[in-house]
LOFI-989166 format. One record per residue (C-alpha): residue in one letter; x, y, z. Coordinates in steps of 0.05 Angstrom, whole numbers, plus 5000, padded with zeros to 4 digits. Layout:
BEGIN
resn,X,Y,Z
A,X,Y,Z
...
end
This chain:
BEGIN
resn,X,Y,Z
M,3046,6525,6632
T,3103,6503,6676
I,3174,6521,6653
N,3239,6493,6677
R,3297,6534,6706
R,3336,6539,6641
Q,3275,6561,6602
F,3260,6613,6655
V,3330,6643,6650
E,3329,6642,6574
Q,3262,6677,6572
T,3281,6732,6621
T,3347,6743,6586
R,3313,6750,6518
A,3263,6798,6549
A,3319,6840,6579
V,3350,6850,6511
A,3284,6873,6484
A,3267,6917,6544
G,3233,6983,6527
T,3234,7053,6558
V,3216,7059,6631
G,3198,7126,6662
V,3222,7143,6732
G,3182,7188,6778
G,3149,7217,6717
N,3213,7254,6699
L,3265,7204,6677
A,3252,7168,6611
T,3311,7120,6609
S,3307,7047,6590
A,3345,6994,6630
A,3387,6980,6568
E,3403,7054,6558
A,3420,7065,6631
D,3467,7006,6628
A,3504,7032,6568
S,3580,7029,6572
A,3636,6991,6539
S,3588,6931,6537
D,3516,6946,6517
A,3489,6877,6536
P,3442,6880,6596
L,3472,6846,6657
P,3438,6789,6694
M,3409,6808,6761
I,3401,6774,6828
D,3348,6807,6872
T,3372,6797,6944
H,3310,6829,6976
Q,3247,6798,6948
H,3185,6800,6992
L,3124,6757,6980
W,3064,6749,7024
D,2999,6710,7019
L,2948,6737,7068
S,2907,6674,7062
K,2965,6637,7096
F,3001,6689,7140
R,2986,6746,7187
L,3027,6809,7180
P,3003,6858,7234
W,3042,6916,7206
L,3001,6915,7142
K,2940,6944,7177
S,2969,7014,7167
A,3005,7000,7102
E,2950,7023,7054
T,2966,6997,6984
L,3009,6941,7011
N,2953,6910,7050
R,2938,6854,7001
S,2973,6790,6978
F,3034,6796,6934
L,3049,6729,6902
T,3100,6698,6856
A,3059,6713,6794
D,3057,6787,6814
Y,3132,6789,6822
L,3144,6756,6754
A,3100,6809,6722
A,3136,6865,6759
T,3205,6840,6736
E,3187,6823,6665
G,3243,6844,6618
L,3294,6860,6673
G,3336,6797,6668
V,3326,6776,6741
V,3354,6706,6742
K,3352,6690,6816
T,3322,6719,6879
V,3333,6715,6954
Y,3268,6718,6995
M,3268,6767,7052
E,3224,6754,7113
V,3162,6796,7120
D,3152,6803,7195
V,3097,6752,7204
E,3071,6737,7273
P,3129,6702,7310
K,3089,6638,7319
Q,3086,6633,7243
H,3161,6635,7233
V,3168,6561,7220
A,3109,6560,7173
E,3139,6619,7135
A,3205,6584,7128
E,3173,6519,7104
H,3132,6559,7053
V,3191,6593,7021
I,3234,6531,7022
A,3180,6498,6981
L,3182,6556,6932
C,3258,6550,6927
R,3251,6477,6908
R,3205,6494,6850
H,3232,6509,6781
D,3177,6556,6756
N,3204,6617,6795
P,3272,6648,6807
M,3274,6642,6883
A,3340,6608,6901
A,3348,6623,6975
A,3315,6654,7036
V,3328,6698,7096
I,3277,6678,7148
G,3248,6714,7208
G,3274,6703,7278
R,3286,6734,7346
P,3359,6724,7366
G,3345,6745,7437
A,3288,6696,7448
D,3296,6636,7495
D,3277,6587,7441
F,3320,6618,7386
R,3374,6564,7389
Q,3323,6508,7380
Y,3288,6546,7325
V,3348,6565,7282
A,3389,6502,7292
Q,3341,6462,7249
F,3365,6503,7189
K,3440,6490,7198
N,3473,6477,7131
H,3406,6483,7096
A,3410,6488,7021
Y,3361,6546,7017
V,3359,6581,7086
K,3418,6629,7087
G,3404,6676,7144
V,3357,6710,7193
R,3328,6780,7200
Q,3291,6819,7253
V,3273,6890,7236
L,3303,6933,7291
F,3263,6997,7289
D,3260,6986,7364
T,3333,6975,7379
A,3325,6958,7453
P,3326,6882,7444
A,3392,6885,7405
R,3427,6918,7464
E,3418,6857,7509
K,3471,6804,7521
A,3423,6749,7500
Y,3414,6781,7432
V,3489,6783,7420
A,3493,6710,7440
G,3439,6693,7390
L,3476,6730,7335
R,3540,6693,7351
L,3502,6628,7345
L,3486,6647,7273
G,3561,6651,7261
T,3572,6580,7286
L,3515,6556,7240
G,3543,6592,7180
M,3483,6638,7174
S,3479,6713,7162
F,3439,6768,7197
D,3406,6827,7163
L,3412,6894,7198
C,3350,6936,7186
L,3360,6996,7231
P,3336,7068,7236
P,3386,7115,7202
K,3403,7147,7269
E,3421,7079,7300
L,3473,7056,7250
L,3529,7055,7301
L,3491,7000,7337
G,3500,6959,7274
A,3575,6973,7274
D,3578,6953,7347
L,3541,6887,7335
A,3587,6870,7278
R,3647,6885,7322
Q,3621,6840,7377
C,3605,6784,7329
P,3665,6779,7281
D,3645,6709,7257
V,3576,6731,7234
R,3563,6756,7164
F,3520,6819,7168
I,3481,6853,7113
L,3461,6926,7122
D,3393,6933,7090
H,3370,6992,7048
C,3433,7033,7051
G,3421,7042,7125
N,3350,7066,7111
A,3376,7132,7085
D,3323,7185,7071
P,3332,7218,7001
K,3300,7282,7027
A,3361,7292,7072
F,3404,7300,7010
S,3358,7343,6968
T,3383,7411,6944
R,3316,7431,6916
S,3285,7493,6946
Q,3220,7458,6964
A,3258,7412,7011
K,3274,7472,7055
T,3200,7489,7063
A,3172,7419,7068
P,3120,7406,7122
A,3145,7373,7186
A,3114,7306,7165
E,3159,7306,7103
S,3222,7331,7137
P,3285,7288,7130
A,3290,7232,7180
H,3363,7245,7194
D,3422,7291,7180
A,3459,7275,7115
Q,3529,7286,7141
Q,3517,7244,7203
W,3490,7187,7160
R,3553,7191,7116
R,3598,7187,7176
D,3559,7130,7208
I,3555,7089,7144
A,3630,7095,7136
K,3640,7069,7207
V,3595,7009,7192
A,3634,6996,7129
R,3699,6992,7169
Q,3672,6926,7197
K,3695,6877,7144
N,3641,6827,7162
V,3587,6874,7137
V,3562,6881,7066
C,3511,6933,7042
K,3447,6921,7005
I,3432,6975,6953
S,3358,6973,6963
G,3299,7008,6995
V,3319,7080,6984
V,3266,7095,6932
A,3210,7077,6980
R,3227,7141,7020
A,3233,7188,6961
S,3182,7241,6944
K,3129,7204,6905
A,3108,7264,6864
D,3173,7284,6831
W,3232,7239,6849
T,3288,7227,6800
A,3350,7183,6799
A,3391,7244,6820
D,3354,7244,6887
L,3379,7174,6902
A,3449,7181,6874
P,3483,7212,6935
I,3461,7153,6978
V,3477,7098,6927
N,3545,7128,6909
H,3567,7138,6980
C,3551,7066,6998
L,3587,7041,6936
E,3648,7081,6954
V,3655,7064,7028
F,3638,6990,7021
G,3675,6980,6956
P,3656,6939,6895
N,3661,6871,6930
R,3613,6886,6989
V,3550,6912,6956
M,3488,6876,6929
F,3425,6897,6892
G,3357,6888,6924
S,3289,6908,6899
D,3251,6913,6965
W,3189,6895,6924
P,3132,6906,6936
V,3150,6958,6989
C,3184,6999,6935
T,3116,7008,6901
R,3097,7059,6954
V,3135,7107,6909
A,3159,7071,6846
S,3150,7007,6807
L,3206,6957,6809
Q,3221,6973,6737
Q,3229,7047,6754
W,3275,7032,6813
V,3320,6989,6770
A,3322,7041,6715
A,3343,7094,6765
L,3397,7050,6795
L,3425,7033,6726
E,3426,7107,6710
I,3465,7122,6774
I,3518,7068,6762
R,3523,7073,6686
G,3592,7107,6689
R,3623,7053,6732
P,3665,6997,6700
Q,3625,6938,6675
P,3658,6889,6723
Q,3637,6932,6783
R,3565,6936,6758
R,3563,6861,6748
K,3587,6850,6819
L,3533,6895,6847
L,3477,6867,6805
H,3496,6793,6805
D,3564,6765,6824
N,3570,6788,6896
A,3502,6758,6914
E,3519,6692,6881
R,3583,6688,6921
F,3556,6714,6987
Y,3495,6669,6989
V,3527,6610,6953
L,3467,6602,6907
S,3461,6535,6874
K,3393,6536,6841
end
């Protein structure tokens, strides 16, 4: 049965009020409503600013070959099931690193989804290569587009971003009114700060709290004897300093997302993620943070329901207006969502 936009919001809101208990990492038995308890007990509406979807019958994602449980299609119906009861009223699609020659097809696909009223997708961040010779021609077609809000290229190899052509491509996004998502290794965060400094007219989003590794913040004894494969990916204090330097660039906002995917699958708790989340909330401030699910990548460790429950547990002591900004209002304003 097809439902319209108003019916969709009403159903998800009613479901949120009736949400039950959600366990986190096998240790935390806190419902979304309980974790959100404060002066106002009503669950807050949520905008998911980092929703992945991929249909392997349509697109080729080379990185999935080594991604184990993620190497299958994840469709709108799967996302709706994963978010049932959470009160997610809108989403922003995040590119999924398809083969570059499929970038236009990916954009057209998600634009079509945004135009439908049987799903919450309201906008999209599409894939692109700012340093490529044809980037201007490619991205210019989306100028002032109602649904295409920005571009991302995952920069785990940071070499391209150090070239003059790349900076020029980023500056072009500024003239087109589009944003750029910074998805960097945690040891390369200062590159993000430098790009933001060189491109003051571009709106940047730092993904996944700078890809912080929860294991770097663990005080548990087993963390000290973990095998090399499970050793922290970075130093906690260096990450804190570097994130603060990124936050000094006022054209950067931070996406509170992704951190659970790097937690210890066997025994993680909300407390393992809290140092990362809280530091980002402090250095960026309440007006420059946004919630993202990173679904289905988060399912490597936790369900989307578990990640949301953990986040609500972490922020439960913060004032209701700040929590609403994080979960909903900042995204609405930043992306200018009209759906």
